[in-house]
KOLVONU-608937 format. One record per residue (C-alpha): x, y, z. Coordinates in Angstrom, 2 decimals, padded with zeros to 5 digits. Example, Ala and Ser with C-alpha at 12.3 -4.5 7.8 and 13.67 -1.06 7.14 Angstrom:
BEGIN
         u         v         w
    012.30   -004.50    007.80
    013.67   -001.06    007.14
This chain:
BEGIN
         u         v         w
   -009.53   -020.27    026.02
   -011.15   -020.98    029.21
   -010.85   -024.73    029.83
   -013.85   -027.52    029.69
   -012.33   -029.77    031.52
   -013.70   -031.79    034.72
   -013.67   -028.83    037.60
   -014.52   -031.01    040.64
   -011.54   -033.22    041.99
   -012.34   -035.85    045.16
   -009.20   -035.46    046.99
   -009.88   -037.60    049.91
   -011.83   -035.38    052.96
   -011.49   -032.50    050.65
   -012.68   -030.88    047.37
   -010.90   -029.16    044.98
   -013.45   -026.91    042.76
   -011.67   -026.12    039.23
   -014.56   -024.40    037.99
   -011.50   -020.79    038.07
   -008.29   -021.30    038.17
   -006.42   -022.00    041.39
   -003.19   -021.85    042.79
   -001.07   -024.75    044.15
    001.59   -023.49    046.86
    005.23   -024.97    046.56
    006.82   -026.40    049.78
    010.36   -027.80    048.93
    011.73   -029.64    052.32
    014.97   -030.11    050.45
    018.14   -029.10    051.02
    018.77   -028.41    047.40
    016.23   -027.38    045.28
    016.43   -024.89    042.14
    015.14   -021.68    043.84
    014.54   -022.15    048.21
    016.60   -025.11    048.66
    017.26   -026.05    052.27
    015.34   -022.36    053.40
    012.15   -025.15    054.85
    014.28   -028.11    055.57
    013.56   -026.99    059.57
    010.02   -028.57    059.82
    009.12   -025.40    062.04
    010.14   -023.01    058.88
    008.45   -025.55    056.87
    005.35   -025.26    058.70
    005.22   -021.62    059.19
    005.67   -021.13    055.40
    002.90   -023.29    054.92
    000.81   -021.50    057.30
    001.74   -017.60    055.26
    000.48   -019.74    051.80
   -002.74   -020.88    052.58
   -003.10   -017.08    054.62
   -002.49   -015.73    051.48
   -004.92   -017.75    049.78
   -003.13   -021.17    048.69
   -005.63   -023.68    047.66
   -003.85   -026.77    048.15
    000.26   -027.33    049.26
    002.23   -029.35    047.27
    005.52   -030.89    049.51
    008.07   -032.20    047.85
    011.26   -033.76    049.54
    012.79   -034.74    045.86
    014.96   -031.85    044.48
    013.69   -032.64    041.01
    016.17   -029.38    039.35
    018.50   -030.48    036.50
    021.57   -032.67    037.46
    020.02   -033.72    040.54
    019.65   -037.71    041.81
    016.91   -038.96    043.66
    017.01   -039.61    047.51
    017.12   -043.05    049.44
    013.25   -043.31    050.01
    013.56   -043.23    053.65
    015.11   -040.09    053.44
    012.27   -038.79    051.30
    009.81   -039.97    053.90
    011.34   -038.91    056.72
    011.75   -035.33    054.93
    007.84   -035.38    054.09
    005.46   -037.15    056.33
    005.72   -035.25    059.45
    005.42   -032.05    057.23
    002.22   -033.42    055.52
    000.84   -035.13    059.06
    001.07   -031.67    060.47
   -000.41   -029.92    057.57
   -003.53   -032.23    057.54
   -003.80   -032.49    061.60
   -003.16   -029.11    062.57
   -004.62   -027.16    059.37
   -006.68   -029.48    057.98
   -005.28   -028.71    054.82
   -005.20   -030.04    050.99
   -001.48   -031.69    051.05
   -000.33   -032.51    047.73
    002.69   -034.32    047.73
    005.21   -034.59    045.04
    006.68   -037.42    044.60
    007.40   -040.55    042.30
    008.29   -043.45    045.21
    004.98   -045.51    045.27
    006.26   -045.95    049.69
    005.88   -042.23    050.05
    002.87   -042.02    047.92
    001.25   -044.70    050.18
    002.21   -042.98    053.35
    001.45   -039.35    052.28
   -002.44   -040.91    051.77
   -002.24   -043.19    055.13
   -001.53   -039.80    056.73
   -004.34   -037.42    054.83
   -002.63   -035.78    051.45
   -004.99   -035.16    049.36
   -003.56   -035.46    046.15
   -000.23   -036.95    043.96
    001.53   -034.87    041.78
    004.45   -037.45    040.18
    007.13   -035.54    037.64
    007.56   -039.46    036.42
    003.91   -039.70    035.36
    003.56   -042.89    037.25
    006.24   -044.62    035.71
    007.56   -046.30    038.28
    006.78   -049.99    039.07
    004.32   -049.93    041.50
    003.25   -046.06    041.44
   -000.06   -046.67    039.44
   -000.89   -049.18    041.64
   -000.31   -047.11    045.03
   -002.39   -044.36    043.52
   -005.22   -046.55    042.19
   -005.46   -048.26    045.60
   -006.46   -044.96    047.51
   -008.18   -042.97    044.79
   -006.47   -039.99    045.16
   -006.35   -037.62    042.41
   -002.93   -037.57    040.10
   -001.02   -035.13    038.41
    001.05   -036.58    035.52
    003.84   -034.49    034.51
    005.76   -034.64    031.04
    009.90   -035.22    030.92
    011.74   -037.66    029.13
    014.73   -039.19    031.23
    015.23   -038.07    034.44
    016.07   -035.27    035.79
    019.98   -036.26    036.04
    019.94   -036.18    032.36
    016.67   -034.31    031.29
    018.23   -031.20    030.19
    021.06   -032.79    027.97
    020.52   -031.74    024.44
    016.42   -032.34    024.90
    014.67   -033.52    021.02
    011.96   -033.65    020.01
    010.90   -035.54    016.47
    007.98   -033.70    016.13
    006.27   -030.72    017.53
    006.91   -030.42    021.34
    003.33   -029.66    021.81
    002.02   -032.82    019.93
    004.87   -034.86    021.69
    003.47   -033.96    025.06
    000.20   -034.50    023.68
    000.85   -038.04    022.82
    002.74   -039.06    025.70
   -000.33   -037.75    027.86
   -002.77   -039.93    025.48
   -000.56   -043.57    026.74
    000.00   -042.15    030.44
   -003.44   -041.57    030.84
   -004.79   -045.08    029.10
   -001.71   -046.66    031.21
   -003.64   -045.61    034.23
   -007.28   -046.05    033.23
   -006.37   -049.78    032.48
   -004.50   -050.22    036.34
   -007.64   -048.97    037.86
   -007.55   -044.75    038.20
   -010.74   -043.17    037.17
   -010.08   -040.96    034.62
   -011.95   -038.07    036.44
   -009.25   -038.67    039.01
   -006.40   -037.61    036.58
   -004.64   -033.88    036.15
   -002.32   -033.46    033.18
    000.88   -031.16    033.73
    003.18   -030.05    030.72
    006.45   -030.62    032.56
    008.00   -026.63    031.83
    011.55   -026.74    032.11
    012.01   -030.69    032.30
    013.74   -032.32    029.16
    013.14   -029.15    027.20
    014.90   -025.55    025.72
    013.82   -022.19    025.92
    012.35   -022.11    022.92
    010.24   -025.56    024.09
    008.80   -023.96    026.92
    008.07   -021.10    024.89
    006.09   -022.70    021.94
    004.99   -025.08    024.81
    003.06   -022.61    026.33
    002.12   -020.60    023.34
    000.37   -023.77    022.31
   -000.89   -024.97    026.05
   -004.56   -025.18    024.12
   -003.72   -027.83    022.30
   -003.82   -030.00    025.53
   -007.22   -029.46    025.80
   -007.99   -032.35    023.12
   -008.03   -034.92    026.58
   -010.50   -033.06    028.93
   -008.66   -033.01    031.35
   -007.50   -029.97    033.87
   -004.19   -028.53    033.64
   -001.99   -027.93    036.08
    001.17   -025.42    034.99
    004.53   -025.39    037.50
    006.81   -022.30    035.87
    007.67   -020.43    038.65
    011.02   -019.02    038.85
    012.19   -021.67    036.32
    015.24   -020.76    033.78
    012.72   -019.91    031.33
    012.28   -016.59    032.71
    016.14   -016.04    033.34
    017.19   -016.65    029.70
    014.53   -014.76    027.97
    014.66   -011.53    030.78
    018.00   -012.09    032.30
    017.57   -012.29    035.66
    018.79   -014.45    038.26
    016.17   -016.55    040.36
    015.31   -014.13    042.84
    013.87   -011.69    040.22
    012.06   -013.86    038.15
    008.57   -012.68    040.12
    007.40   -010.31    037.15
    007.98   -012.72    034.11
    006.16   -015.44    035.97
    003.40   -013.65    036.65
    002.87   -012.87    033.26
    003.41   -016.40    032.13
    001.04   -017.00    034.95
   -001.34   -014.65    033.30
   -000.60   -016.07    029.59
   -001.23   -019.88    031.37
   -004.75   -018.91    032.61
   -005.97   -017.40    028.93
   -004.72   -020.72    027.64
   -006.87   -023.40    029.78
   -004.35   -023.71    032.77
   -006.80   -024.59    036.11
   -003.76   -025.06    038.63
   -000.44   -022.87    038.79
    002.29   -024.24    040.93
    004.12   -021.16    042.32
    006.11   -020.13    045.11
    004.43   -016.68    045.35
    001.13   -017.44    046.20
   -000.49   -013.71    046.56
    000.91   -011.76    043.67
    000.34   -014.81    041.55
   -003.99   -015.07    042.76
   -004.13   -011.33    041.83
   -002.68   -011.68    038.36
   -005.24   -014.68    038.09
   -008.14   -013.09    039.45
   -007.45   -009.96    036.76
   -006.49   -012.47    034.05
   -009.91   -014.26    034.79
   -012.06   -011.40    035.28
   -011.25   -010.44    031.81
   -011.96   -014.01    030.22
   -015.28   -014.08    031.99
   -016.42   -010.69    030.87
   -015.12   -012.11    027.51
   -017.39   -014.67    027.48
   -020.56   -012.41    028.12
   -020.22   -010.29    025.06
């Protein structure tokens, strides 16, 4: 299913064309992320990695200073600022990169926007006090993710009273309404179903199989499944061995309407996207 969601996002001085699927490269500047914790804590390493992802074709770099792996606790705001803001400043100033900031902190959102970030990516869906106001003030696109609870407790027997895709859809309907009421324009919203966040492996698999249900809202879908435990649980693969399973999930997500794929391994995912997209486009012309 090819999405009919809005295809052009206004990201500060950048424009992000989502008329076809694009890749968001993950840049974790934390010591404890689940798959690459500590690798990019040193600023020079982080910047080189961002440059490499852009060279491989990433449309946007997502900088995160808080690990949201299961069981993680949030860092102090100043620590998150110290991790994130210098990297954002460099990427914007030296590389003219389109930068997203993966944060739930209104303070980090405001500082990142002042430094030229073009998007906010919030795993908590702007549910912290002041978050909606911070995004509305700067008019940046924001990705709202579905999650129950907090990272420290989200995987403690997650349960839904209705099919998971209907629960996620209901959550997004409520969050979109709250965001619009708070001054965020609907055309600046993206949705992330939150694979691996308060979901069992079976929840994740069902949600991907029924991802097109979320197109009811007419908003672009961002999907992040790169290296996640759903791949390890199905295939019995360690984190560093999950690329091939992840590429299969990327293709399935594109087929079901995803327009932004958040990944660690940019080049192989772009190949998977391009092959899938060309098949889908050919099918529409028959």
